[in-house]
Structures are given as structure tokens and as C-alpha cells.
C-alpha positions in Angstrom: -39.9 -67.7 91.8 -39.9 -70.9 89.7 -42.3 -73.7 90.2 -41.2 -77.1 91.6 -40.3 -79.6 88.9 -42.9 -82.3 88.0 -42.1 -86.0 88.0 -42.1 -85.9 84.1 -39.7 -83.0 84.0 -37.4 -84.7 86.5 -37.4 -87.9 84.4 -36.6 -85.9 81.2 -33.7 -84.2 83.0 -32.5 -87.6 84.4 -32.4 -89.0 80.8 -30.6 -85.9 79.6 -28.0 -86.3 82.5 -27.5 -90.0 81.7 -27.0 -89.2 78.0 -24.5 -86.5 78.8 -22.7 -88.9 81.2 -22.4 -91.6 78.6 -21.1 -89.1 76.0 -18.5 -87.7 78.4 -17.4 -91.2 79.5 -16.9 -92.0 75.8 -15.0 -88.8 75.2 -12.7 -89.3 78.2 -12.0 -92.9 77.2 -11.2 -92.0 73.6 -9.1 -89.0 74.6 -6.9 -91.0 76.9 -4.3 -91.7 74.2 -3.8 -87.9 73.7 -2.7 -87.5 77.3 0.1 -90.1 77.2 3.7 -88.9 77.7 5.2 -87.3 74.6 8.4 -89.1 73.6 11.2 -86.6 72.8 13.1 -88.5 70.2 15.0 -85.9 68.2 15.7 -88.3 65.3 12.0 -88.8 64.5 10.5 -85.5 65.6 11.8 -82.0 65.0 11.8 -79.2 67.7 8.6 -77.6 66.3 6.8 -80.9 66.1 7.8 -81.8 69.7 6.4 -78.4 70.9 3.2 -79.0 69.0 2.9 -82.5 70.5 3.4 -81.1 74.0 0.8 -78.4 73.4 -1.7 -81.0 72.1 -1.0 -83.1 75.1 -1.7 -80.2 77.5 -4.9 -79.4 75.6 -6.0 -83.0 75.8 -5.3 -83.0 79.6 -7.3 -79.8 80.1 -10.2 -81.3 78.1 -10.0 -84.5 80.1 -10.0 -82.5 83.4 -13.0 -80.5 82.3 -14.9 -83.6 81.2 -14.1 -85.3 84.6 -15.4 -82.2 86.4 -18.6 -82.3 84.4 -18.9 -86.0 85.1 -18.7 -85.3 88.9 -21.3 -82.6 88.5 -23.6 -85.0 86.6 -23.1 -87.6 89.3 -24.0 -85.1 92.0 -27.2 -84.1 90.0 -28.2 -87.8 89.6 -27.6 -88.3 93.4 -29.8 -85.2 94.1 -32.6 -86.7 91.9 -32.4 -89.9 93.9 -32.5 -88.1 97.2 -35.3 -85.8 96.1 -33.3 -82.6 96.3 -32.8 -82.0 92.6 -33.7 -78.7 91.1 -33.3 -76.7 94.3 -30.8 -73.8 94.5 -28.0 -74.6 96.9 -27.8 -70.9 98.0 -31.4 -69.7 98.4 -33.3 -73.0 98.4 -35.7 -71.9 95.6 -36.6 -74.1 92.7 -34.3 -73.7 89.7 -36.2 -72.9 86.5 -36.8 -75.9 84.2 -35.5 -74.1 81.2 -32.2 -73.5 83.0 -32.0 -77.2 83.9 -32.8 -78.1 80.3 -29.8 -76.0 79.2 -27.5 -77.2 82.0 -29.1 -80.1 83.9 -26.3 -80.2 86.5 -26.9 -76.6 87.6 -26.8 -76.3 91.3 -27.8 -72.6 91.5 -30.8 -70.6 90.2 -29.9 -67.9 87.7 -30.1 -65.1 90.3 -27.7 -66.8 92.7 -25.4 -67.8 89.9 -25.3 -64.1 88.6 -24.7 -62.9 92.1 -21.7 -65.2 92.5 -20.3 -64.2 89.1 -20.5 -60.5 89.9 -19.0 -60.7 93.4 
């Protein structure tokens, strides 16, 4: 059983979440150009280059979707801090270990519940 987070720990984690949010916002904004529609002009781009461009576009889209999912998780974690529910496991209600939250501050499950979900 983990101890409840102190106000100092929560503030440290809030700062970490905000920093990650800013970094992801920047990444999403800068990656936007990589997700634009690929022009299939056979005069300027060969078949292999077009396939490569389409593959890069798909990778950029996947990265953008992953970043957006992380941004949603960060937003939920910040809302949980504001509501006073941050750091509690959604499954068992126990406190999530501070070291786990330092590694992944938007964790919504304690390590035991996360492991149980992954094995079932």
C-alpha cells in the first residue's frame, strides 16, 4: 500500500505534467506538416518516393494520434489534481506510488491493477 501524496509531491507532478503538455503541444504543432495529403505527381516523384512519402505520412499520423491521446491523459490528470482525486487508482482506490507517477504522471492505475489488466 502506497502513502497518499503530499502537497509538495502533487505540485512536482503538476509541473511535470504541464511540461509534458507543452512539449507534446509543440510536437503536434510541428508535426502537422507531415500529415498533409501526399501529392501523387508522377513527373516529380517516382513510385518508390511516393510510397516512402505515404509511409512517412502514415507514421506522422500515428505519432500525432499517440501524442493527442497522451495530451488527453495529461488533461485528465490535471483535472484530477484540481478535483483532489489525483494519485488514486481508478480500479482499487489505493494511492498510486509516487515513483510510478514520477515515471508516468498521467497513470490512472497502481502497478498491481495495471499488471492485472495486462495479464487478463
